[in-house]
N, C-alpha and C positions, 0 to 999 in steps of 0.2 A: 361799558368799561368797568362796571362794578365799583368797588370802593377806591379805585386808583385814579388814573388820569383821564379826564374827559376833554382836555384841551391843553393849549400851551401854558396858560396861566396856572391851570391845575397842576401841570407837570412841574412848574417852578415851585409851587407851594408844597407839593409832595416831596420834592428834593430837599427843600429847606427843613421840612419836618424830620427827614431822615438825618440831616446834618445835626439838628438839635439833639436828636435821639442818640447819635454817636457819642455825644458828650454828656448828655443828661444822666444816663444810668450810672456811670462811675462817679460823677460828681455828687449825685444824691446819696450815694453810699459812703462818700469820703468822710463827711463830718462824723457820723456815728462810728465809723471804723477808727478814726483818730481818737475819739473819746474812749473807745474800748482799749486801744493801744496804751493810752495814758494810764487807764485804770489797772490794766494787767501789769504794766511796768512797775507801778507802785507796789502792787501785791507781790510781784516776784522779788523786787528789791528788799521788801520786808521779810520774805520767807527764806531767801537764799543766803548761804555763807559765801565768803570770798572765793573759795575754790569752786563752788557750784556755779557762781557767776562766770568764772573763767571757762568752765565746761560749756555753758550756754553760749557764751560769746564765740567760742570756736565753732559751735554748731551753726550759729547764725551767719558767721563769715563764710562757712562752707556752702550753706544754702544759697547765699548771694551769688556764688560762682556756678551754681548748677543751672544749666539751661534746660527748658522743657524739651522732651524728646521729639524728634521730627516725625517718627512713626511710632504709633502706640498700638498695643493689643487691648481693645476695649474691655474684653472679659478679664484679662489679667489685671488691668488697672482697677476695674470695679472690685475685684477680689481684694486687692491691696488696700483700697480705700475702706472697705468694710472691715478688714482685719485691724487696721490702725484705729478706726473709729471705735470698734468694740473694746480694744485694749484701753484706749484713752478714756472711755466711759467708765471702765472698771477702776481706773485710778482716781476718778472724781472730777475730771475736767469739765468745764461748763459747756464747751462747744466741740464735742468729739467729732461730729460730722464735718465741721469746717476744717479741723486739723487733718482728718483723713483725706478729704478732697485736696487740700493744699499740698500735702506731701506726695500723694499718689499722682497728682498732675505733673509733678517733676520727674515722674518715672521711678520713684523711690518706694521702698517697701518697709514693713515694720522692722525687720532685722537691721536694716541700715540705721533707722532711727534709734533703736534700742542700744546699738553699739556706741552711738555718739552721745547718748544720755547717761552713759555709765559715769558715775561720780556725782550724780544728782540724787540725793537721798529721797526716800519715800515721802517724808513730810512736805518737802518742797516741790515734789514732782507735779502735782496738779497746777500749781502756780506757774511752773515752767511751761507746761503744755498750753495753758491758757494764753500766756504771753507769746509763745511760738505761733499759735493759731492766729493771734492778732497781727503778728509780723507778716505772716504769709498772706493774710487778707490785704494788708496795705501794699505788699509787693504785687499782688494780682491787680489791684486798682491802679497802681502806677503803670503797670504794663498796658492796661486798657487805655489809659490816657496817652501813653506814648504812641500807641497804635492809632489813636483817634485822629491825629494830624494827617497822616497819609490817607486815612479812610475818608476824612472830610473833603480833602482835595479831590479824591477820586469821585466822591458823590457829587460835588459841585460841578466838576467837569462833565460827568455822565449826564447829570440833569440838564445842563446847558445844551449838550449835544442831543439829548433825547428830545427836548422840546424844540430844538432848532431855533433858539432865540436869535433875533437880529439877522436872520438869513432869509434869502428869497424862498418862497414856498416851493417852487420847482427848481431842482438842482441835480447835479451829478453826485452820487454818493455810493459807497460800498454797503451792500445790504448787511454784511456782518457787523458793521459799526452799530447799527440799530439793535441787532440782537444782543451784542455785548452790553450796550448801555441799558437795555431792558433788564438784563440779568443783574446789573448793579442796582438799579432802582428797586427791583423786587427781591433784593438779597435776603431781607428778613423773612419774606414769604417762602423762600426756598431753603430755609434752614433745615438740615437733616436730609436733604435731597442731593444726591450726587449729580453733577452736571457734566456731561460729556459733549465736546464739540467735534463735529465731523464736517468741517468746511472744505469744500473743494478748493484746491490752490488756484491762484490766478483768476479768481472770479472777476468778470468785467464789472465796471461801475454801472450803476443804473441811472436813468433820468426819470425823476418822478418827485413824489412828495414824501420825504423821509419822516416828517412829523406825523402825517397820517398813518404811514406804515408802522411807525413805532407804537401807535395806539393799538394797532392790530396785534403786534407781538405781545404787548402787555396783556391783552385779553386772552390770547392763546396760552401764554405762560401762566397767567393767573388761574385759568381753568385747570391747567395741568397740575399746578401745585395744590389746588383745592382737592382734586381727585386723588392725588397721591398721599395726602395726609401726612406730610413730613417724612416720607421714606421712599426709597426706590431710586431709579436712575432716570434722569431727563436727558435725552440726547437731541441736540440740535444739528440738523444737516442743512447745508446750503449748497446748491448745485445748479448748473446750467442745464437746460433741456433744449436740444436742437429741434426745431420744427414742432414745438409743443402744441398739441391740439386739444382744446378743452373737451371736444366731443368724445375723445378716447379715454377720458379720465375714469368714467364709471366702469367700463369693461375691464380696464387694467386693474382697478382697485378690487373688483370682484375676484379676479384671478389670484391676486396676491393675498386676499383676506385669509384663506385657509392656512397659510404659512405663518400667520401672525400669532404670537403668544402674548402680546402686550398691546397697549393702546397707541395708535398712530394718529397724529393730527397732521393733515396736509392742507396748507393754505396756498391756493393759487391766486395771487393777487393781480389779476389781469388789469385792474384799474390803475395799478401803480407800477407794475413791472411785468415783463414777459418771462421772468425767471420764476422757477418753482422753488419753494422752500419747504422742507419737510421737518416737522417736529415730532419726535417719537419719545414716549415715556412709558415706564412700567410703574404700576402702582396698585393700590388695593382695589378689590372688586367694587363696583358701583352698581346701583340699581337703576331701573328705568326712570325713576323720578330724577335722579342725577343727570341722566341722559337728556331728559326734557329740559332740565335747567340749563344744561350746556347748549342745547339747541336754541333756547330762548336767548341765551347770551349772544349768540351770533346775530340774532335778529334785532337786538336792542343796542348793540355796540354802535357808537358813532362811526360813520354816517348812519342816519336813521332809516328805519323801515318805512317805505311808502305804502306798499301793498303786499300782502301775503298772497301770492298767486296760486301756489299749490302746496299742499301739506298732506302727505300720505303716511300713515303709520301702520306697520304690520306687527306681527308678534315680536320680531327681532330687528326691525329696520324702520328708520324714519327717513323719508325722502322729502325734500322741500325745494321750492323755487319761489323767489320773491323779487320784488322791485325795491331797490335801495336808492337812497339819495346820496350819491357819492360825488363830493366836490361840486355840489350844486346841480349835478346832472343825474337823471334816472339811469340806473344800471341794473342788470339782472344779478341776483345772488342765488347760488344754488349750493346744495350740499347733501350729504348722506351720513347718517349715524347708524352704525350696526351694533347690535347688542346680542351677546350670547351668554346664556346662563347668568344673567344679571351683571354682565361685565361688558364695558365698551370694548369692541374689537377695533373699530376704526371710525374715525370722524373726518369727513372731508368737507371743506367749504371753499367757495370761490366767488369772485366777483368778476363780471365781464359782460360783454355785449351778447 
């Protein structure tokens, strides 16, 4: 399982750590930010005239009413941030970068800011910008804290469902619930990665061990996130397969391989369900060492490896078959890893008789 969840108690602990993390970051920054706000307010009050304070108050009131844009152009926002920061640095402000990011995050540009600062003289301008940066920082922290409440509720719910606390081990469950809970638990690991869901509608519920299956999803998504390096697209597909035959997996996968331009991971969890779930993601190229590490991950994830029965490595492919201890019973595990030009093309793993 790597650094994440190795069992139900671990799942609860991991969830609590993420709950604490949702609050800890903004709270740790709150005290210094308040001290900075007090200091800049005093400096601004000493430097400004009455008319300059009125100009600043109007600007602050207007900023309070500006909502962050729903859709942003990252390049345009970066340009605006840099332009504001460069101008602020020339005026002598202490934290030009903070001011640039705070204003540009609201979808605003330097021209907008200059227009509203007309009436603030050059001697008082650095103090005005320092105080504005401090106000924007406090605003950002307040927004984080407001968002933390729903986030914590979601994390607690997802962690409870993920670990299946207080539930019978074998039960009826939708496979997509486990996938969604896994995404919530691994949200920080997936930062910067676009997640696309391709779930077949009206999937039948499964009878099995959702807690065990969630551990498998965690291992797969964790491997995907590590290989992608914080960029790319992770697509999760869930579908039913009529009369699915494990014996046909490898020929099918070989025929499809040439059409792939990205990494696919297919997990056929015959020990838990007769449904197939496909996880596909695109990411940076990886070398054979990363492939071996991924291969090892499959054979070290709980349930434990009992015996490595077969392991054949060619120039571009690793084939393996092993005996795994699944739910206290020996089961076969099998899989294939295909590498071309230092890039994983497809990874397939399955458990079954």
